C-alpha positions as CSV (number, residue, x, y, z in Angstrom):
1,M,36.7,0.0,-8.3
2,K,36.6,-1.9,-4.8
3,K,38.4,-5.6,-4.4
4,E,36.0,-8.1,-5.6
5,M,33.6,-9.9,-3.3
6,K,31.4,-12.9,-3.1
7,Y,27.8,-12.3,-3.1
8,E,27.1,-14.3,-0.1
9,K,29.8,-12.6,2.1
10,F,28.3,-8.9,0.1
11,I,25.0,-9.6,1.0
12,E,25.4,-9.8,4.6
13,V,27.3,-6.5,4.5
14,W,24.3,-5.1,2.7
15,I,21.9,-6.5,5.0
16,D,23.3,-5.3,8.1
17,Y,23.8,-2.0,6.9
18,H,20.0,-1.8,5.1
19,K,18.0,-3.0,8.8
20,Q,18.2,0.9,10.4
21,F,15.9,1.8,7.1
22,I,13.4,-0.9,7.8
23,K,11.0,-2.2,9.9
24,E,11.8,-5.5,12.0
25,S,9.5,-7.5,10.5
26,T,10.5,-6.3,7.1
27,F,14.1,-7.3,7.9
28,A,12.9,-10.9,9.4
29,N,11.7,-11.5,5.7
30,Y,14.6,-10.1,4.1
31,K,16.9,-12.5,6.0
32,N,14.4,-15.2,5.4
33,I,14.5,-14.6,1.3
34,I,18.2,-14.3,1.6
35,N,18.7,-17.8,3.9
36,N,16.3,-19.7,2.0
37,H,17.1,-18.3,-1.5
38,L,19.6,-15.8,-2.3
39,A,22.7,-17.1,-0.3
40,V,21.8,-20.6,-1.4
41,D,21.2,-19.9,-5.4
42,F,24.3,-17.7,-5.9
43,K,26.9,-19.3,-3.3
44,S,30.6,-18.6,-4.5
45,K,29.5,-16.6,-7.2
46,K,30.8,-13.3,-7.2
47,L,29.3,-9.6,-7.7
48,T,30.9,-9.4,-11.0
49,Y,29.1,-12.4,-12.3
50,F,25.6,-10.5,-12.1
51,S,24.1,-9.5,-15.5
52,N,20.8,-8.3,-16.9
53,S,20.6,-11.8,-18.7
54,I,21.5,-13.7,-15.4
55,L,18.5,-11.7,-13.8
56,Q,16.1,-12.1,-16.3
57,K,17.4,-16.2,-16.1
58,Y,16.9,-16.3,-12.7
59,V,13.7,-15.1,-12.7
60,I,12.3,-18.0,-15.1
61,K,14.3,-20.8,-13.2
62,K,12.9,-19.4,-9.9
63,Y,9.4,-19.4,-11.0
64,Q,10.0,-22.6,-12.6
65,Q,12.1,-24.8,-10.2
66,G,12.0,-22.9,-7.2
67,A,9.9,-24.2,-4.7
68,V,11.4,-26.9,-2.2
69,D,8.3,-29.0,-3.0
70,G,9.1,-29.1,-6.4
71,K,5.9,-27.1,-7.1
72,P,6.6,-23.6,-9.0
73,L,6.9,-20.8,-6.5
74,A,4.1,-18.0,-6.5
75,I,5.0,-15.0,-9.0
76,K,4.6,-12.8,-5.9
77,T,7.5,-14.7,-3.9
78,V,9.6,-14.3,-7.2
79,K,9.0,-10.5,-7.0
80,D,9.7,-10.0,-3.3
81,I,12.8,-12.2,-3.8
82,I,13.8,-10.1,-6.7
83,V,13.0,-7.1,-4.7
84,V,15.9,-8.1,-2.7
85,L,18.3,-8.7,-5.0
86,K,18.2,-5.6,-7.1
87,L,18.3,-3.8,-3.3
88,S,21.5,-5.6,-2.9
89,L,22.9,-4.7,-6.0
90,R,21.9,-0.9,-6.2
91,Y,24.0,-0.7,-3.0
92,A,27.0,-2.8,-5.0
93,F,26.6,-0.3,-7.4
94,A,26.9,3.0,-4.8
95,Q,29.6,1.3,-3.1
96,N,31.8,1.1,-6.5
97,Y,32.0,-2.8,-5.9
98,I,30.8,-3.6,-9.6
99,E,29.7,-1.1,-12.6
100,S,25.9,-0.2,-12.9
101,F,23.6,-2.5,-15.1
102,D,19.9,-2.7,-16.3
103,L,17.9,-4.1,-13.3
104,S,14.9,-4.1,-15.5
105,I,13.2,-7.4,-15.3
106,K,10.2,-9.6,-17.2
107,Y,8.2,-11.7,-15.3
108,P,6.1,-15.0,-16.5
109,K,2.6,-14.3,-17.2
110,V,0.6,-16.4,-14.8
111,T,-3.5,-16.3,-14.8
112,V,-4.4,-15.8,-11.4
113,D,-7.7,-16.1,-10.2
114,N,-8.7,-12.5,-8.5
115,S,-12.1,-13.8,-7.0
116,L,-12.1,-13.1,-3.3
117,S,-14.3,-15.7,-1.0
118,I,-17.7,-13.6,0.3
119,I,-19.3,-15.3,3.1
120,S,-22.9,-16.4,2.3
121,N,-25.6,-14.2,4.5
122,N,-26.8,-17.6,6.1
123,D,-23.2,-18.6,6.7
124,I,-22.7,-15.4,8.7
125,R,-25.8,-16.0,10.8
126,K,-24.5,-19.1,11.8
127,I,-21.3,-17.9,12.9
128,I,-22.5,-14.6,14.7
129,K,-24.7,-17.3,16.6
130,N,-21.7,-19.3,17.5
131,I,-19.9,-16.2,18.4
132,Y,-22.8,-15.0,21.1
133,K,-22.6,-18.5,22.4
134,S,-19.3,-18.5,23.0
135,N,-17.6,-17.4,26.6
136,D,-13.9,-16.9,24.7
137,N,-12.9,-13.8,24.1
138,R,-10.8,-15.3,20.7
139,D,-14.1,-15.4,19.4
140,Y,-15.1,-11.8,19.4
141,G,-11.6,-11.6,17.5
142,I,-14.0,-13.0,14.5
143,L,-16.7,-10.2,15.2
144,I,-14.7,-7.6,15.2
145,A,-13.1,-8.8,11.7
146,L,-16.7,-9.0,10.2
147,L,-18.2,-5.7,11.7
148,T,-14.7,-3.7,10.9
149,G,-12.7,-5.0,8.3
150,L,-9.7,-5.0,10.5
151,R,-6.7,-6.9,9.7
152,I,-5.7,-10.4,11.8
153,G,-2.5,-8.9,12.6
154,E,-4.1,-5.9,13.8
155,I,-7.0,-7.4,16.2
156,C,-4.2,-9.7,18.0
157,A,-2.7,-6.4,18.7
158,L,-6.1,-4.9,19.8
159,R,-5.7,-3.8,23.6
160,Y,-8.8,-2.6,26.0
161,C,-7.4,1.1,26.2
162,D,-7.4,1.5,22.4
163,I,-11.1,1.5,22.5
164,C,-12.4,5.0,23.6
165,F,-16.5,4.0,24.8
166,K,-17.2,7.4,25.3
167,S,-15.9,8.7,21.7
168,N,-17.3,4.9,20.6
169,I,-14.2,4.7,18.4
170,I,-11.5,1.7,18.1
171,F,-8.3,3.5,17.6
172,I,-5.7,1.0,15.1
173,R,-2.2,1.6,16.1
174,R,-0.4,-1.6,16.1
175,T,-0.3,-4.9,14.5
176,L,1.1,-8.1,15.9
177,Q,3.1,-11.0,13.7
178,R,5.2,-14.0,14.0
179,I,8.4,-13.6,12.8
180,Y,11.8,-15.3,11.8
181,F,14.9,-13.7,13.0
182,K,17.8,-16.4,13.8
183,D,18.5,-20.1,13.0
184,S,14.7,-20.6,11.9
185,K,14.0,-19.3,15.4
186,T,10.3,-17.1,15.8
187,K,9.3,-14.5,17.9
188,I,6.2,-12.6,17.9
189,I,6.2,-8.6,17.6
190,E,4.4,-5.8,18.1
191,T,5.3,-3.0,15.4
192,S,3.3,-0.2,13.1
193,P,0.5,-1.1,10.8
194,K,1.0,-2.1,7.9
195,T,1.2,1.7,6.2
196,S,0.9,4.8,7.4
197,A,-3.1,5.1,6.1
198,S,-3.0,1.9,8.3
199,F,-3.2,4.1,11.4
200,R,-7.3,4.9,11.7
201,A,-10.3,5.2,13.9
202,I,-13.1,2.8,13.6
203,P,-16.5,3.9,14.9
204,L,-17.6,1.1,17.5
205,S,-21.1,0.1,16.2
206,K,-23.8,-0.4,19.6
207,E,-23.6,-4.3,19.2
208,L,-19.8,-4.6,19.2
209,R,-19.8,-1.9,21.9
210,N,-21.9,-3.7,24.3
211,I,-20.2,-6.9,23.9
212,L,-16.6,-5.4,24.7
213,E,-17.7,-2.9,27.4
214,A,-19.5,-5.7,29.6
215,E,-15.7,-7.5,29.4
216,N,-14.3,-4.6,31.7
217,I,-10.9,-6.0,30.7
218,K,-8.0,-3.6,31.9
219,D,-6.2,-1.0,29.7
220,N,-3.1,-2.6,29.2
221,Y,-4.4,-6.3,28.2
222,F,-5.3,-7.3,25.1
223,I,-8.4,-7.9,24.1
224,L,-8.7,-11.4,22.7
225,S,-6.7,-12.4,26.0
226,N,-7.8,-10.4,28.3
227,S,-4.1,-10.7,29.8
228,L,-1.0,-9.1,29.0
229,K,0.1,-12.1,26.6
230,P,-1.4,-11.8,23.1
231,V,-3.2,-14.1,21.0
232,E,-1.2,-14.3,18.1
233,P,-2.7,-14.7,14.4
234,R,-2.2,-18.1,13.6
235,L,-4.0,-19.5,16.3
236,L,-7.1,-16.9,16.3
237,R,-6.9,-18.6,12.6
238,K,-7.2,-22.2,13.8
239,R,-9.8,-21.0,16.1
240,F,-11.8,-19.7,13.3
241,D,-11.3,-22.9,11.2
242,N,-12.3,-25.0,14.4
243,M,-15.7,-22.9,14.5
244,L,-16.6,-23.8,10.8
245,E,-15.5,-27.2,11.1
246,K,-17.3,-27.5,14.3
247,N,-20.7,-26.3,12.9
248,R,-20.2,-27.7,9.8
249,I,-20.0,-24.4,8.2
250,K,-18.3,-23.7,4.8
251,H,-14.7,-23.2,4.9
252,Y,-13.3,-19.4,4.5
253,K,-10.1,-18.3,5.0
254,F,-9.9,-15.9,8.2
255,H,-9.5,-13.5,5.3
256,S,-12.6,-13.5,4.0
257,L,-14.2,-11.9,7.4
258,R,-12.5,-8.8,5.8
259,H,-13.5,-9.2,2.4
260,T,-17.0,-9.5,3.2
261,F,-16.9,-6.3,5.5
262,A,-15.7,-4.6,2.6
263,T,-18.2,-6.2,0.1
264,K,-21.2,-5.7,2.2
265,C,-20.2,-1.9,2.6
266,V,-20.3,-1.7,-1.3
267,E,-23.5,-3.3,-1.5
268,A,-24.5,-1.0,0.9
269,K,-23.6,2.3,-1.5
270,I,-21.3,3.2,1.0
271,D,-18.8,5.9,-0.7
272,Y,-15.7,4.4,-1.7
273,K,-13.7,6.9,-0.1
274,T,-15.0,5.9,3.0
275,I,-14.7,2.2,2.3
276,S,-11.1,2.8,1.6
277,V,-10.3,4.7,5.1
278,L,-11.8,2.0,6.7
279,L,-10.0,-0.5,5.3
280,G,-6.9,1.0,6.0
281,H,-6.1,1.5,2.0
282,S,-3.0,3.5,1.3
283,N,-4.7,4.2,-2.0
284,I,-8.7,4.4,-3.2
285,N,-7.8,2.5,-6.3
286,T,-6.7,-0.5,-4.0
287,T,-10.1,-0.8,-2.8
288,L,-11.7,0.2,-6.4
289,N,-9.8,-2.8,-7.8
290,L,-10.6,-5.0,-5.3
291,Y,-13.9,-4.8,-4.2
292,V,-16.0,-2.2,-6.9
293,H,-17.3,-4.6,-9.5
294,P,-20.6,-4.5,-11.2
295,N,-22.8,-7.7,-10.7
296,N,-25.3,-9.5,-13.5
297,S,-27.9,-7.6,-13.1
298,Q,-25.7,-4.2,-12.8
299,K,-24.3,-5.1,-16.1
300,K,-27.6,-6.0,-17.5
301,R,-29.1,-3.0,-16.9
302,A,-26.1,-1.0,-18.3
303,I,-26.8,-2.8,-21.8
304,N,-30.7,-2.2,-21.7
305,K,-29.8,1.3,-21.1
306,L,-27.7,1.6,-23.9
307,T,-29.5,-0.5,-25.8
308,A,-32.4,2.0,-25.5
309,H,-31.1,4.8,-25.8
310,I,-29.1,3.8,-29.6
311,L,-32.9,2.4,-30.8
312,K,-35.0,5.1,-29.6
């Protein structure tokens, strides 16, 4: 067994080692978790302090009291914290700093609203009308999200060279995001898409082609800015929010554009595998769980059909 070490020192050793195996954005997220939670919560605690019961108590405490504003942290945030804690402890096991123990954890049962905000047909028409009236390339990002289902980071990372007008295809090769990297400072980075399935080719509709081709942007320029400097996601979200407010349209999150695209695909009876590929989901079950739910009329037909079958 190696010499005993304090956890706040050890986790810096671990993350310095682990960063070679993860994306820069993941490293930034892990560092944020370490600086804001783990290094603070376990300050001065030695590695031998940890046990399965300590971890279980920490999960409950973190969920109930973990947020700075006094409100409970979201379960996903707590799980993200525990992922980093477990990874660091597994490294401690492997490097013989401490003896291994069971890392199984139970999380509080929380009722989550899984309903998705879908933009109404009337509001879709209003949004598109405003985009067509606009002379601002940022608004094309809103239209791209609605007509392709791309994630906001993927849209912000689009360059003109990612579009093949000969084949009518948009190639998704990168995503753009702002990350924390040192002393609460942030920076914009371009990185690979969310998963390997997120590298994809999206057919370009005639309507979208006509708009983008007419811009005649330089190949290496970002589509939304028509320059070498990108429009970052938070500014595109703000642009969308301002459009809705200015035109007295119900407020929707920018991600609702992606949800709306997926839902309209289901309503149009596009096969689920194709929808999954278009969305860049790594597993078709993700698509099914999020978007494929029978509506009331479908359920009513099912009950009537079953009743007729039973009583015939």
